[in-house]
N, C-alpha and C positions, 0 to 999 in steps of 0.2 A: 895279717898281723894286727888286726883290730883297727886298721886305718880305714876311714871313710873315703871313698873314691867316687868321682863322677862317672856314671855308667857310660857317657859318651867318650870321655878321654881314656876311660879304662879299656876301650876297644879300638883306639886309633891305630890305624895300620894293620888291623885284623878284619874288622867288619865295617869300620867307619873311615871316612876320609876327612882331610882337614876342611874347615869352612872359609878359610882365606888361603888361597893357593898362589903364591908368587915367591920369587927370588930376588933379593935386594942387592944392588951394587954397593961397594963399600961406602959406608957413611950414610946410606939412605934408609936404614931400617927404622929409626925413630919417626921419620917423615911418613913412611909407608904405613907404620902401626897406627900413628896419630890419624891418618886418613880413614882407615878401616874403622876405628872406635868412633869417629865422628859420623860416618855414613850409617853405621848400626844404630847409634844414639838418635840421629835424625829421623830414620825410618821407623824407629820404635814409637816415636812421638807422632809422627805424621800418620802413620798406618794403624793407629790404635782402634780396635773394633773391626779390623778387616780380617781378622783370623789369619795373620802372617806367621808361618811355621819357621822358615829359615831365611837368612839372607847370606848368600855365599858371593864371595869376592874373588875374582881372578884378575891378574894384572899381567900385561905384556908391556913391550917398549912403546906401543903405540896407543894402547887403550886400558881403560879400567872396565871390567865386565862385571855387572851386578845381576845376580840371579835371585828373584824374590819368589819363594814358594808360599802359596796361599790357597784357601778353600774358596776364596771369593774373588777370582781374577777380574771378573766383569766389573766389579766396583772400583778396581784400581785403574783398569785400562780406560774406562769410560765408553761411551756410545761409539764414537768414531775414533778412538785411540787418543783423544785430547787429554784424558787424565793421566796416561803414561807420559805423554810428551811433557805436560806441565811438571810432573814429577821429576822427570829427567832435567829439565831446564832449572828447577829450583835447586837440585842437588849440584848442578855445574856452577851456579851462581854462589852457593854457599862454599864450595871447595875454592873457588876463585877469590872469594873474599878472605878466606884463611890462607891464601897462597899456597894451596896444596895440590892444585891442578895446573900443570905446565901448559904452555901454548901448544905443543905438538901432541898433547893427549886428548883422546877422545874418550867419553863416557857412554857405555852401551848398557842397556836396561832390558833385561828379559823377565817375563812374568810367567811363572810355572804353576799348573793347577795341581792340587792334591786331590785325587779322586776319593779317598776314604778318610775324611776329616776326624772321624770318631776313633780312628786307630793311631792318631798323632798326638802325642803327649802334650806338645806346646798348644795346639788348638784346644784340646780337652781342658787344659788348665785355664786358658782364656775364658772358656764357656763356664767354668767354676766360678772365676772371679766375676764375670758378668752377673751371674745369679746372686752372689753375695752382695755385689754393689747395689743390686735392685732391692735389697733388704729381704730376700726370700729366705725361709728357714734353712740353716746350713746342712742339717741332716737329710732334708728332702732334696736339696741340690745335689749333695754327694751321692745319695742312693739312686737317683734318676739318672745322673751322669754315668755311674758304674753300669747300670743296666743297658744304657745305650752303647757303651763300649764293649761290653761283653756280647752284645747281639751281633758283632762282626765276626765272621768265620775265622779271620786270620788272627783274632786276639785270643790269647790263651790265659791271660791273667792281668789284672789291673789293681793298683794301689793308689789311693788318694790320701794325702796327709795335710791336715789344716792345723795352724798354731796362731794364737792370739787372742783377743777379746771375743770369743765366739758368741754370737747372740746379744752382744752388747753387755756381756758380764763384766764386773768390776775386775776380777782377776783373770789373767790370760791362762789358757789351757790348750791342750791338743786333742785332735780327734783323728784317729787312724781307721781307715776302712781298707779291706783287701778282699779280692775275689779271685780264685785260681791261683797260680803260682808265678813268683818273681824270682827266677835264678840269677842273682846278682853277681856271682862270683865265676859263672860259666862263660868263657869268652865267646863261644859260637851262639850264645843265646842273644837274640835280637831284642834288647831291652831299650825302649825309648823313654827319655827321662826329661822333665822340665820343671823348673821353679819359678814362680812369679808371685806377686802380692796384689791383694785387693786393698785399695785405699778407701777406708771407712771414715765417718765423721769422728769416731772415737779412737782411731788408731789404725794400724795396718794388720792384715791377716795374711800370713804366708801360706802359699799353696804349693804342694809338690805333687807331682803325678809320675807313676811309673807304669808303663804298658809293655807286656811281654807278648811278642809276635812269633814265637816258636824259634827253633834253632836254624841257623844258616850252614849248610854243608857245601854246596856249590858256590865256590868263590870265583871272581873274575881273574882272568889270567894275570899272573904276576904276583898274586897273593897267596897261591897254593902252599909255596915254601914256607912263608910265615906262619900260616895256620898249622902246617905239619909240625914245625918246630915248637910252636906254643902247646901242642898236645902231648909232646914227649916228656 
């Protein structure tokens, strides 16, 4: 009905799972939500340039479990694991300072490697931002990135959208490039989406990336009924 929807939330419960997975006791929801937002904002600043795709948070009665997906796990973990340990300790001190981590709660940190970074929309958008912030011509950055993405076998379509003062122009405008197909309204279509911004001396440039990786027909157990219902 002409409403713009987020490709990730559009498929929640069908192809996608929630990025924060927990149940809150009565009256604890604001505290848990504030903790999640604080963790994500802190990791976004601390791990900028490390090509982090996702931050998933799981919570139990005894621990908060954080899963970081990145294409450069070695940079975060460090040579002997000291990088991951320092990151964990800094997050614990931050949460304790804000009184969001109880004495009986532990914080666990897992770092997961992404095998194919060029087929991940978040990492591709970060690569585009990196090129723009290095003052490379925006058309060349977009063209080279689209060719890299389409070189993957599992990618069937890509779209990159830029908006802002492109090339340092006085007036802002948009640039939209597309290769292949992006079926946004098909529930079974595995469309990865990301939006970020490049911070330039003369303002910000918005970057949006859509990557289509084919249709998913075989779903995990428990979701078959939902998929069947959505197709009827």
